[in-house]
C-alpha positions in Angstrom: 24.5 -6.3 75.0 21.1 -7.7 74.0 20.1 -11.2 75.1 19.8 -13.6 72.1 16.7 -15.7 71.7 16.2 -18.6 69.3 12.8 -20.0 68.5 12.2 -23.7 67.5 8.7 -24.0 66.1 7.4 -27.6 65.7 4.3 -29.0 64.1 1.7 -27.3 62.0 1.4 -23.9 60.4 -1.1 -22.8 63.0 1.6 -23.3 65.6 4.0 -21.3 63.4 1.7 -18.3 63.6 1.8 -18.5 67.4 5.6 -18.6 67.3 5.7 -15.5 65.0 3.6 -13.6 67.6 5.9 -14.5 70.4 8.9 -13.4 68.3 7.3 -10.1 67.6 6.8 -9.4 71.3 10.4 -10.4 72.1 11.9 -8.2 69.4 9.8 -5.2 70.6 11.1 -5.8 74.1 14.7 -5.5 72.9 15.8 -9.1 72.6 18.0 -10.1 69.7 16.5 -12.9 67.6 18.7 -15.6 66.1 17.8 -18.4 63.8 20.0 -21.1 65.4 19.3 -22.1 69.0 23.0 -23.0 69.4 23.8 -19.3 68.9 21.2 -18.2 71.5 21.3 -17.4 75.2 17.6 -18.6 75.5 15.8 -21.2 73.3 12.1 -21.2 73.1 10.5 -24.4 71.9 6.9 -24.3 70.7 6.0 -27.9 70.7 3.5 -30.1 68.9 1.7 -32.9 70.8 -0.9 -34.0 68.3 0.2 -37.6 67.6 2.9 -39.9 68.9 5.6 -39.0 66.2 5.1 -35.3 67.0 5.5 -35.9 70.7 8.7 -37.8 70.0 10.1 -35.0 67.9 9.3 -32.5 70.6 10.9 -34.6 73.3 14.0 -35.2 71.2 14.3 -31.4 70.5 14.1 -30.5 74.2 16.7 -33.1 75.2 19.1 -31.9 72.5 18.7 -28.3 73.8 19.3 -29.7 77.3 22.7 -31.0 76.1 23.6 -27.5 74.8 22.6 -26.1 78.2 24.8 -28.6 80.0 27.7 -27.6 77.7 27.1 -24.0 78.6 26.1 -23.0 75.0 22.6 -22.2 76.1 21.7 -20.5 79.4 17.9 -21.0 79.5 15.2 -23.2 77.9 11.5 -22.3 77.6 8.9 -24.9 76.4 5.3 -24.2 75.4 2.8 -25.3 72.8 0.6 -28.3 72.4 2.7 -30.9 74.1 3.0 -28.7 77.2 -0.7 -27.8 77.1 -1.7 -31.5 76.8 0.5 -32.8 79.7 1.0 -29.7 81.8 2.8 -30.6 85.1 4.0 -33.8 83.7 6.2 -31.9 81.3 7.5 -29.7 84.1 8.6 -32.9 85.9 9.9 -34.7 82.9 12.1 -31.8 81.7 13.9 -30.3 84.7 16.3 -28.7 82.2 13.4 -26.4 81.2 13.5 -23.0 83.0 10.0 -22.2 81.9 7.1 -24.5 81.2 4.0 -22.7 80.1 0.6 -23.3 78.5 -0.6 -21.8 75.2 -2.6 -19.2 77.3 0.8 -17.9 78.6 2.3 -17.2 75.2 1.1 -13.6 75.4 3.3 -13.2 78.5 6.5 -14.4 76.8 8.5 -11.2 77.7 7.5 -11.5 81.3 8.4 -15.2 81.3 11.9 -14.5 80.0 12.4 -11.8 82.6 11.4 -14.3 85.3 13.9 -16.9 84.2 16.7 -14.4 83.7 16.3 -13.7 87.4 16.8 -17.4 88.0 13.2 -18.0 88.8 11.7 -21.2 87.4 8.3 -20.4 85.6 5.6 -23.1 85.5 2.2 -21.7 84.7 -0.9 -22.8 82.7 -3.3 -20.0 82.0 -6.8 -20.9 80.6 -6.8 -22.0 76.9 -9.2 -19.1 76.1 -6.3 -16.7 76.9 -4.5 -17.8 73.8 -4.3 -14.8 71.5 -6.4 -14.7 68.3 -4.5 -11.8 66.7 -1.5 -9.7 67.2 1.7 -8.5 65.7 4.0 -11.0 64.0 7.4 -11.5 62.5 7.1 -13.3 59.2 9.3 -16.3 59.4 8.3 -18.0 56.2 9.6 -16.9 52.8 8.9 -13.2 52.8 6.3 -13.2 50.0 3.9 -15.7 51.6 2.3 -16.1 55.0 -0.4 -17.9 56.9 -3.6 -16.1 58.1 -4.9 -18.1 61.1 -8.6 -17.2 61.3 -9.6 -19.3 64.3 -8.2 -21.1 67.3 -9.2 -24.5 68.7 -11.8 -27.0 67.4 -15.3 -28.1 68.6 -15.7 -31.1 66.2 -14.4 -33.7 68.8 -13.5 -36.4 66.3 -12.9 -39.5 68.3 -9.3 -39.9 67.2 -8.2 -36.3 67.8 -6.8 -34.6 70.9 -7.0 -31.1 69.5 -10.2 -29.9 71.3 -8.7 -31.0 74.7 -5.4 -29.3 73.8 -6.5 -26.1 72.1 -10.1 -25.7 73.5 -13.2 -25.0 71.6 -13.5 -23.3 68.2 -13.0 -19.5 68.4 -13.1 -17.3 65.3 -11.1 -14.1 64.7 -13.7 -11.3 64.2 -13.7 -10.6 60.4 -12.5 -7.1 60.6 -9.5 -8.1 62.7 -8.7 -10.9 60.3 -8.8 -8.5 57.4 -6.7 -6.0 59.3 -4.0 -8.6 59.8 -4.2 -9.6 56.2 -3.8 -6.0 55.1 -0.7 -5.7 57.4 0.8 -8.8 55.8 0.2 -7.4 52.3 1.7 -4.1 53.3 4.8 -5.9 54.5 5.5 -7.7 51.2 3.2 -10.8 51.4 1.6 -11.6 48.0 0.5 -15.2 48.7 -1.8 -15.7 51.6 -2.8 -19.2 53.0 -6.0 -19.1 55.1 -6.0 -21.7 57.9 -7.8 -22.9 61.0 -8.4 -26.3 62.5 -11.7 -26.3 60.5 -11.5 -23.3 58.1 -14.9 -24.0 56.6 -16.5 -23.3 60.0 -15.0 -19.8 60.2 -17.4 -17.3 61.7 -20.2 -19.7 62.7 -19.5 -19.1 66.4 -19.6 -15.3 66.0 -22.1 -14.7 63.2 -24.4 -17.8 63.2 -23.1 -19.0 59.9 -19.9 -19.7 58.0 -18.3 -16.4 56.9 -15.5 -18.0 55.0 -16.9 -17.0 51.5 -17.4 -13.5 52.7 -13.9 -13.3 54.2 -12.4 -14.7 51.0 -14.2 -12.1 48.8 -13.0 -9.3 51.0 -9.4 -10.6 51.1 -9.5 -10.5 47.3 -10.0 -6.7 47.5 -6.6 -6.3 49.2 -4.5 -4.8 46.5 -1.1 -6.4 46.9 -2.3 -10.0 47.3 -1.8 -12.2 44.3 -2.7 -15.7 45.4 -5.1 -16.7 48.2 -5.4 -20.3 49.2 -7.7 -22.0 51.7 -6.7 -25.2 53.6 -8.6 -27.5 56.1 -12.2 -27.3 54.8 -14.4 -30.1 56.1 -16.5 -31.9 53.6 -19.9 -31.4 55.3 -19.4 -27.6 55.2 -18.6 -27.2 51.6 -21.4 -25.0 50.3 -22.2 -23.8 46.8 -21.5 -20.2 48.0 -18.0 -21.2 48.8 -17.5 -23.1 45.5 -18.9 -20.2 43.5 -16.6 -17.7 45.3 -13.5 -19.8 44.6 -14.6 -20.2 41.0 -15.3 -16.5 40.4 -12.6 -14.7 42.3 -9.4 -14.4 40.2 -7.0 -14.2 43.2 -8.4 -17.4 44.8 -6.3 -20.3 43.5 -8.5 -23.2 42.3 -7.4 -25.5 45.1 -9.3 -27.1 48.0 -7.9 -29.2 50.8 -10.7 -31.4 52.2 -9.6 -33.9 54.9 -12.1 -36.8 54.7 -10.0 -39.4 56.8 -11.8 -42.4 55.3 -14.5 -43.4 52.8 -16.3 -46.2 54.7 -19.5 -44.9 56.4 -19.2 -47.2 59.4 -15.6 -46.1 60.1 -16.5 -42.4 59.6 -19.4 -42.7 62.1 -17.0 -44.2 64.6 -14.6 -41.3 63.9 -17.5 -38.9 64.3 -16.9 -37.7 60.8 -19.3 -37.1 57.9 -20.2 -39.1 54.9 -19.7 -42.4 53.1 -18.5 -43.5 49.7 -21.5 -42.4 47.8 -21.9 -38.9 49.4 -18.1 -38.2 49.3 -17.8 -39.3 45.7 -20.9 -37.1 44.8 -19.3 -34.2 46.6 -16.0 -34.3 44.8 -17.8 -34.6 41.4 -19.9 -31.6 42.3 -16.8 -29.6 43.3 -15.1 -30.5 40.0 -18.3 -29.4 38.1 -18.5 -26.1 40.0 -14.7 -25.3 39.7 -13.3 -26.6 36.4 -9.7 -27.7 36.8 -9.8 -27.6 40.6 -7.0 -29.2 42.5 -8.3 -31.5 45.3 -6.3 -32.5 48.3 -7.3 -34.8 51.1 -5.9 -36.7 54.1 -6.7 -40.2 55.2 -6.2 -42.4 58.2 -5.5 -46.1 57.9 -5.7 -48.6 60.7 -8.5 -46.9 62.6 -9.9 -49.4 65.3 -12.0 -52.0 63.6 -10.9 -51.3 60.1 -11.3 -54.6 58.2 -9.2 -55.7 55.2 -12.4 -55.3 53.1 -12.9 -51.8 54.3 -9.3 -50.9 53.6 -9.5 -52.4 50.1 -12.7 -50.3 49.4 -10.8 -47.2 50.6 -8.0 -48.0 48.1 -10.5 -48.4 45.4 -12.3 -45.2 46.3 -9.0 -43.3 46.1 -8.3 -44.8 42.7 -11.8 -43.7 41.4 -11.8 -40.2 42.8 -8.2 -39.6 41.8 -7.2 -36.8 44.2 -4.6 -34.5 42.8 -2.9 -34.3 46.2 -3.2 -36.7 49.1 -1.5 -37.5 52.4 -2.2 -40.7 54.3 -1.2 -41.5 57.9 -1.3 -44.6 60.1 -3.8 -44.2 63.0 -2.1 -43.0 66.2 -3.7 -44.2 69.4 -3.8 -41.1 71.6 -4.7 -41.2 75.3 -7.6 -38.8 76.2 -9.5 -39.5 72.9 -12.6 -41.7 72.7 -11.0 -44.0 70.1 -8.2 -44.8 72.5 -10.6 -47.2 74.3 -12.3 -48.6 71.2 -12.1 -52.4 70.7 -10.4 -54.0 67.8 -7.3 -51.9 67.8 -5.1 -52.5 64.7 -1.5 -53.2 65.2 0.9 -50.4 64.2 2.6 -52.5 61.5 -0.6 -53.2 59.7 -1.8 -49.6 59.9 1.6 -48.3 58.6 1.6 -51.0 55.8 -1.9 -49.9 54.7 -0.8 -46.2 54.6 2.2 -47.1 52.5 -0.1 -48.9 50.0 -2.3 -45.8 49.7 0.8 -43.6 49.2 2.2 -45.9 46.6 -1.0 -45.7 44.7 -1.1 -41.9 45.0 2.4 -41.6 43.6 1.2 -43.2 40.4 -1.9 -41.0 40.3 0.2 -37.9 40.9 2.7 -38.9 38.2 -0.1 -39.5 35.7 -1.7 -36.1 36.6 1.6 -34.4 36.1 1.9 -36.0 32.6 -1.2 -34.2 31.6 0.6 -30.9 32.3 3.3 -31.5 29.7 3.5 -28.6 27.3 1.1 -26.4 29.3 1.8 -23.0 30.5 1.4 -22.2 34.2 2.1 -19.3 36.5 4.7 -19.9 39.2 6.1 -18.0 42.1 9.9 -18.1 42.4 11.2 -19.4 45.7 14.9 -19.6 45.1 17.8 -20.9 43.1 19.3 -24.4 43.4 23.1 -24.0 42.9 23.6 -27.8 42.5 20.8 -28.2 40.0 21.7 -24.9 38.4 18.0 -24.0 38.1 15.4 -22.0 39.8 12.6 -23.6 41.8 9.1 -22.5 43.0 5.5 -23.5 43.0 2.5 -23.2 40.8 -1.0 -22.6 42.0 -1.4 -26.4 42.0 0.8 -26.7 45.1 0.5 -25.4 48.6 3.6 -24.3 50.5 5.4 -27.0 52.6 3.0 -29.9 51.8 3.0 -30.2 48.0 5.4 -30.4 45.2 7.7 -27.9 43.4 8.5 -26.8 39.9 12.1 -26.6 38.8 12.8 -24.4 35.8 15.5 -22.5 33.9 15.5 -18.9 32.9 17.6 -16.8 30.5 17.4 -13.8 32.8 17.9 -13.3 36.6 14.9 -13.8 38.8 14.1 -12.9 42.4 12.2 -14.8 45.1 8.6 -13.7 45.2 8.5 -12.9 41.5 5.6 -14.5 39.5 6.6 -15.9 36.1 5.0 -18.0 33.3 6.5 -21.5 33.0 6.2 -24.0 30.2 6.2 -27.5 31.6 8.8 -29.7 29.7 9.1 -32.8 31.9 7.7 -34.3 35.1 8.7 -36.2 38.2 6.4 -38.2 40.5 5.4 -35.2 42.5 7.3 -32.3 40.9 7.4 -30.5 37.6 10.2 -29.3 35.3 9.9 -26.4 33.0 11.3 -23.2 31.5 10.4 -19.5 31.9 8.5 -18.2 29.0 9.8 -15.0 27.7 8.1 -12.7 25.2 10.3 -14.0 22.5 9.7 -17.7 23.3 6.0 -17.1 23.5 5.9 -16.0 19.9 
């Protein structure tokens, strides 16, 4: 009887791709994959360790699995990912219930790791970060019609608040032919929506080719026949070029959507963060993007409560957000992380103040989002069907205006049966704060 393995993938979409590669290796080696760890013989936890809340989630997950092991439901536990890579031997000591504790460079050896622990040998190893795989076979664990294409590993920006470079290592791009080969494989296996990701996607290829190859990659992805929507996330503001904007504007398959994390608008704070820009340059950039790509959806992320942030600087940030009117926005309270330069900065802001400021920004954004959604009333939008809500008795999905997992939904009715992954035309009939309500347009209703 095949040994059953369950994967718990925590954190970001980049981590999810790593999990999918481990699952592929395990299935090829004859393990049976199950979706619930409680039904497994072995649970593999791919942890996140980026900020405090992510660390707490990872620890709680491991402890819960430890209880299942005590009860005899689970036989073995494997932990890997960013939390393990960040703290290494500490995690091995902290979690004696884990039968294997391995760094991200050991993920490629997942089959060998399981063979060790099945022989009752505890496995604790931390291969070099550069051994983390850039490509490889995957099992698509998202909805079957969309997938992430991770085009680089690590980061070399070294922002003062961020632990990623120390966890994942320096920025390493996937060679363009290998990235295209993986995208073709995804398209051949039913993926029609591709989301291009990296820690800094706009830097893609600079380490291999001496310049950003993101526009070239996107143009070549658009030539893959079965792909319908291609979206790019995590582009840094200082690397937004006219070539990139013109590519997004001109290529039909590229959704008119850009995620550009700026973190703040105050120049002094941005310099202390080791980030680019100030109010004037950022506002000019977003105006330029909107001029180059009419109707573009702009998404950003912000941090409140960074060390030294004054009330005046925060108020100016709130005003900046109101002026720019991002279509999509996430705001997070600063997390003080050991091992980062900002950890030792003076004038640390208390957690309550940082969280309160983040709440204020998100309350503002809810109004902005609601007002933007109102402008869509009566308009026709394409949408991809994700599923059927039995309680609401309606279908749901996303328009090109919304990225998977992080943005809103559209809920809609249809006079005929639909299937997940199908692309339909929707007329928007009502709105919520972040979501849309509509109806499928048939040939008859369009007349």
